[in-house]
Structures are given as C-alpha cells and as structure tokens.
VMD Tcl script that draws the C-alpha trace (Angstrom):
set ca {
  {0.00 0.00 0.00}
  {2.88 2.39 0.79}
  {4.52 1.82 -2.59}
  {1.35 2.91 -4.34}
  {1.06 6.07 -2.23}
  {4.69 6.96 -3.03}
  {4.12 6.41 -6.73}
  {1.00 8.58 -6.61}
  {2.89 11.35 -4.86}
  {5.67 11.25 -7.44}
  {3.14 11.27 -10.28}
  {1.26 14.17 -8.72}
  {4.51 16.11 -8.18}
  {5.53 15.47 -11.79}
  {2.16 16.66 -13.09}
  {2.35 19.79 -10.93}
  {5.84 20.54 -12.25}
  {4.62 20.06 -15.82}
  {1.64 22.36 -15.23}
  {3.96 25.00 -13.74}
  {6.26 24.77 -16.73}
  {3.33 25.14 -19.12}
  {2.10 28.22 -17.23}
  {5.57 29.76 -17.30}
  {5.98 29.28 -21.04}
  {2.63 31.03 -21.60}
  {4.06 34.23 -20.06}
  {5.45 36.86 -22.38}
  {8.05 39.47 -21.59}
  {8.89 42.68 -23.44}
  {11.84 42.32 -25.83}
  {13.86 44.52 -28.18}
  {12.99 42.18 -31.05}
  {9.28 42.88 -30.48}
  {10.02 46.64 -30.39}
  {11.94 46.32 -33.68}
  {9.00 44.49 -35.26}
  {6.61 47.15 -33.98}
  {8.52 50.22 -35.19}
  {9.42 48.73 -38.58}
  {5.70 48.57 -39.38}
  {5.97 52.35 -39.84}
  {8.21 52.00 -42.91}
  {6.21 53.25 -45.91}
  {3.62 55.09 -43.79}
  {3.15 58.88 -44.11}
  {4.74 61.28 -41.62}
  {1.33 62.74 -40.78}
  {0.08 59.35 -39.59}
  {3.26 58.86 -37.53}
  {2.91 62.29 -35.90}
  {-0.77 61.72 -35.11}
  {0.12 58.45 -33.37}
  {3.47 59.27 -31.71}
  {2.90 62.99 -31.16}
  {5.23 65.89 -31.89}
  {8.83 64.69 -32.31}
  {11.40 65.76 -29.73}
  {13.95 66.69 -32.41}
  {13.99 67.06 -36.16}
  {16.69 67.89 -38.71}
  {16.58 68.30 -42.49}
  {19.45 66.42 -44.12}
  {21.38 67.53 -47.22}
  {19.96 64.71 -49.35}
  {16.44 66.10 -48.94}
  {15.33 63.62 -46.29}
  {14.42 64.49 -42.72}
  {15.44 62.75 -39.50}
  {12.97 62.95 -36.62}
  {13.62 61.63 -33.11}
  {11.40 60.54 -30.29}
  {13.23 60.45 -26.97}
  {11.27 58.52 -24.35}
  {12.60 58.34 -20.81}
  {11.21 56.33 -17.94}
  {12.36 56.88 -14.37}
  {11.84 54.28 -11.68}
  {12.76 54.23 -8.04}
  {14.64 51.24 -6.69}
  {14.33 50.97 -2.90}
  {17.45 50.41 -0.86}
  {18.39 47.08 0.66}
  {16.96 46.16 4.04}
  {19.43 45.12 6.66}
  {19.46 44.24 10.34}
  {21.27 46.54 12.74}
  {21.75 46.77 16.48}
  {21.31 50.01 18.35}
  {22.41 50.67 21.94}
  {19.64 51.15 24.48}
  {20.34 52.42 28.02}
  {18.22 50.68 30.67}
  {18.22 50.55 34.47}
  {18.41 47.22 36.18}
  {16.57 46.16 39.37}
  {19.18 47.91 41.59}
  {18.86 51.19 39.63}
  {22.17 50.95 37.84}
  {22.40 52.08 34.24}
  {23.22 49.38 31.80}
  {23.63 49.32 28.00}
  {21.89 46.61 26.02}
  {21.35 46.32 22.29}
  {18.09 46.11 20.39}
  {17.88 44.63 16.90}
  {16.11 46.79 14.33}
  {15.51 46.65 10.58}
  {16.85 49.55 8.52}
  {16.65 50.42 4.88}
  {19.58 51.76 2.93}
  {19.19 54.66 0.52}
  {17.38 53.91 -2.71}
  {18.18 55.20 -6.16}
  {16.37 56.46 -9.22}
  {17.17 54.79 -12.51}
  {16.39 56.62 -15.75}
  {16.06 54.39 -18.79}
  {15.92 55.85 -22.25}
  {14.65 54.83 -25.66}
  {15.67 57.00 -28.59}
  {13.80 56.15 -31.80}
  {14.80 57.80 -35.10}
  {12.64 57.84 -38.21}
  {14.08 58.87 -41.57}
  {11.43 60.57 -43.70}
  {11.86 60.58 -47.47}
  {11.16 63.41 -49.90}
  {7.72 61.92 -50.48}
  {6.83 62.40 -46.79}
  {6.90 58.68 -45.96}
  {9.00 56.78 -43.42}
  {12.02 55.22 -45.15}
  {13.96 53.76 -42.24}
  {13.78 53.29 -38.47}
  {16.56 52.96 -35.90}
  {16.51 52.91 -32.11}
  {18.84 52.66 -29.15}
  {18.51 52.36 -25.41}
  {17.65 49.76 -22.79}
  {13.97 50.65 -22.57}
  {13.29 50.14 -26.29}
  {11.20 47.06 -25.60}
  {7.67 45.94 -26.41}
  {5.51 42.92 -25.75}
  {5.45 40.42 -28.60}
  {2.41 40.83 -30.80}
  {-0.16 38.12 -30.57}
  {-1.98 37.29 -33.73}
  {-5.73 37.66 -33.32}
  {-7.87 34.69 -34.16}
  {-9.10 34.87 -37.75}
  {-12.52 36.46 -37.98}
  {-15.30 34.28 -39.21}
  {-16.03 35.16 -42.82}
  {-19.70 35.59 -43.64}
  {-20.77 33.13 -46.28}
  {-23.48 33.45 -48.86}
  {-26.13 30.78 -48.59}
  {-26.02 28.22 -51.35}
  {-29.07 27.94 -53.59}
  {-30.20 24.83 -51.69}
  {-29.97 26.72 -48.37}
  {-31.53 29.95 -49.58}
  {-35.06 30.40 -48.30}
  {-37.73 30.23 -50.93}
  {-39.38 33.55 -51.72}
  {-42.79 33.93 -50.22}
  {-45.66 35.63 -51.88}
  {-46.52 39.02 -50.46}
  {-49.94 39.17 -48.82}
  {-52.60 40.88 -50.88}
}
mol new
graphics top color blue
foreach p $ca { graphics top sphere $p radius 0.5 }
foreach p [lrange $ca 0 end-1] q [lrange $ca 1 end] { graphics top cylinder $p $q radius 0.2 }
display resetview
C-alpha cells in the first residue's frame, strides 16, 4: 500500500511541475525584437500618420539629401528601494538595583534607494515623399511585448441555392 502512495505522490509532483512549466511558457516578456518588429511597421507610412500616433517629435533635422530625420526620446524613471538590513542600536536601561546598563536592540533599517532613468531614442528617416524610409533605435527601454496574432474572424458566407429560403408571396 505504501509503494502505491509513493508512486501517486511522485506522479502528482511530476504533473504539478509540468503544469507549472506550461504556465511559465505562456508568459510573455517585453523584448527589443518585439520593439523592432513594432517600429518597422511604420516604414512606408506617411509622416502625418506617424505624428498623429506618436505625437510631436522631440527633435527634427533636415538632411542635405532632402530627407528628414525625426527623433522621439522617451525616458522612464523608476525608483529602486534600498536594501533592508538588520542593525543593532544601543539602548540604556536601568536594572533592578537602579544601575544604568547598555543593552542592544535589533532593528531593521533600509539603505538609501536610487532612481534609474532608462531611455529609448527612436529615429525615423522621412523621405522626400513624406513617408518613413527607415527606423533605428537605441537604449535599454526600447522594448515591447510580442504581438499576438488575433484569431481569424469568421467570414460571412453566402447561402447556397439549396440553403436559400424560398421567396414567399406578399400578402394581398
């Protein structure tokens, strides 16, 4: 009877591990490759559409070959709390005879935190025709979530002649 219980436990543990692995692989994380795929969809689109979506560029320069370079500089600041650590502080107490004595109390402290600024600089080259020719980016926060393909929409179908309802005579 014990052998069977042990085998069941191992089987259950294996199934739980497999379920955990399946759940983990279903998670997606933002990547630079996904950002690249996202921004390259703008190649061939008009500058007006880009500006309506991205907003006013942070910088723009007209190049000698007649093209224009526009830049979007996105910065994200985040606070990283300091490390927690245990410390001992002296505490002066009086014992039963009234004498002063120093003892130590353990307390938790937090070290200083820091602010990290991450940047994503995206450059679009606009051709003479007013359309995006090329895209480049740099910076650690140039990431996006991978695109998920939507399920194909059901296409409406025309009824076949056998399925089409027969016309009815209008009442007189």
